[in-house]
N, C-alpha and C positions, 0 to 999 in steps of 0.2 A: 432527587428528582429522576435521575437515570434509573434507579432501582424501581421506582413506582411505574415508570413508563414500560420497563421490561416486564414487570408483573402484569400490567394491564394488557400488554400485547399477548402474553402467553395465556392469560385467562380468556381472552377473546378469540384466540386462534388455537383451538385444541388440535392435537395430532402432530404431524410432522413439522408444519410451519412453526408452531409454538415451541417444539423441542429444538428445532434448528436455531430459533431466535435465542432461546435460553443458553444453548451451547456457545453461541457467538458472544453473548453478554458475559459469560463466565470468563472469557479471555480479556474483557475490557472493563470489568467491574471496577468501581472507584477504589483506589488504594492498592491495587494489585501491583506487585513488583515485577520487574522484567523477568526474573528467574521463574516466578510463579506463572506468568503469562506463557513463557516458553514451555513450561511443563504441561500447561493446558493444551497448547498446540501439538506437542509431542504425543500426548495421549489421544487427542482428537484424530491425528493422522494414523496412529497405530490401530485405532478402532475401525479405520476405514470409512469414517463418517464425514470427514471434513468436506470433501468435494461433493458429497451428496447434500449436506446441510447448506452449503453455500453455492448451490447450482446457479446458473445464469438467471433463472426465473426469480431468485431471491436476492442475488448479488450482482449488480451490473457494473460495479466499480472497475473491474479489470478492463472491460470494453470501453468504458468512459476514459480511463487513463490512456489506453492504447490509441484511441481515436484522437485524443488531445495531442499526443506525441506525433501521430500521423499527420495531423493538420499543420503542425509546425515543420516537420521534415517531409516535404512533398516530392523531393527528388533524391536519387541515389540512396534510397533507404538501406540497401544492402551494404553500404559502406559505413553506416552510423553505428558506433559502438555504444551500447546502452547497458547501464547497471540497473538491474531490477532489484530495488531495495525492499526488504520484507517480502521477498518473492514467494514465500510459501511453497505450494506444490506446483507453481508455474502458471497460474491463471493469466497474469498479465503477459507473461512470455508467450503463451499460446496465442493470445490476441495480437501481439506484435508480429508474430510470425505470419499470421494471416494477412497482415498489411505489407509484407515484404521485408521486414527487418530480420536480418540473419545473424548479426553479431551481438549476441546477448550473453551477459554474465548475471549471476544471481548472488544475492546476499541475504541470509536469513539465519537467526540464531537457533532455529529448530532443525536438528539433524534429521528427525523423522519426516519433516515436511520436505527437506531437500532430497531424501531418499526417493520419494515419490516423483519429485521433479526430474531427477536424473533418469528415471525410467522413460521419460517422455522425449529425451534427447533434444531439449529446447536450447539449453545453455552450453556454451563451450567451456565455461569455468564457473565454479561456485565457491562462495566463502561462507563458512558457518561461524558467524560472529555477530555481535551487536553493533548497531550504529550508535555509539555513545561518545564519551570524551576521550576514549582511547584511540590511538592511531590505528587505522585500518591497514591491512597488509597490501596496500595498493599505492602505486606511485601517484604523484600529483599530475593533474591535467591529462589523465588517460582517457576519460570517457567524454563522449559528445553529449550524453544525456543521462540523467539519473531520474528514474521513475519513483515517485512517492517521497523519497527523502534523499538527501545528499547535496553536495555543493561543489562538484567538480565542474570544470569549465564546460560551457555549452548551455544546455537547457535542463532545468529542474522542473519536473512535473509532480506536484503533490496532490493526491486525491484522498479525501477522507470524509467521514460522516460529519456534516455541518454541526450537529449538536455537540460533538466532542470539543469544539472550541469553547464551550461553556461548561460541559459536564466533567471534563478531565482536568484535574487540578494543575497538571504540568502545562496544559495549553491555555487555560482560562486567563485572559488578560496578559498573557506572556508570549504565546506563539506568534500572533500577528504583530505584536509590538517588536519582537525580535526580527521578524521579516522586514519590518519597516526600518529598523536600525541598520540592517545589512544593506538595504537599498540606499539609505542616506550615506552610509560609509562607502558606497560605490562597489560593493561586492557583486550585486546583481540588480536587475531592473524588473519590476513587475510587468509582465506581458499581459496577463489577464487573471481575473478572479471571477469564476462562474459558478452559480448555484445550479445543480442538476437534480431533477426529481427521481425518486425511487432508486437511489444509489444502493441502499441496502434495505431489503424488506420495503417498508413504506417511508423510510427516512431519506431526507434530502442529503445530497453530497455537495462538497465544495471542491472546485478544481483550481489550484494555484499554478500558474505558469510563470517561471522566472527565467530571464536570459542572463546568464552569468557574464560579467564584464571581464 
């Protein structure tokens, strides 16, 4: 279904919009491994097309994520330490800085994406690694907020394309169930689950906000 939707969009949107959608889909195609996805992002960054393809007119996710975090932390934003997970070239970090957040760290498995982010001087520190079952080189209870993924004490803001909850095998019938299990176990509490329009191209996004206990 995801492939058919991508094909339909590219056929109906010739030119740069269609090419950008196809490039984005190549990094999220069903069955792609983490290493393969990282290679796609590395090449995308090397070609200098990532920020052009996912410009704010096509991808509003970073602004949505930053605003969600800003709505939660309305005071002393300069003191909040945030881990921007899957930070890429720093889209979310740029939006957070506009809102007065200064203490930002980045985590992303693509070294080429991080190279671009470093040139922007957004983050005080960055980690080039995956967020998986392996221990991160980070102490417990360091961050006040993790954007997109993570589970350190404070706030966890996860922003993603809504259709991935069904199209991505690792998420379908598993991700929200796991979120619920963690809530029942007392790890965190759901603060809000919001559907937002035009998160990416014409696709809806979903914003999960959890307060970590």
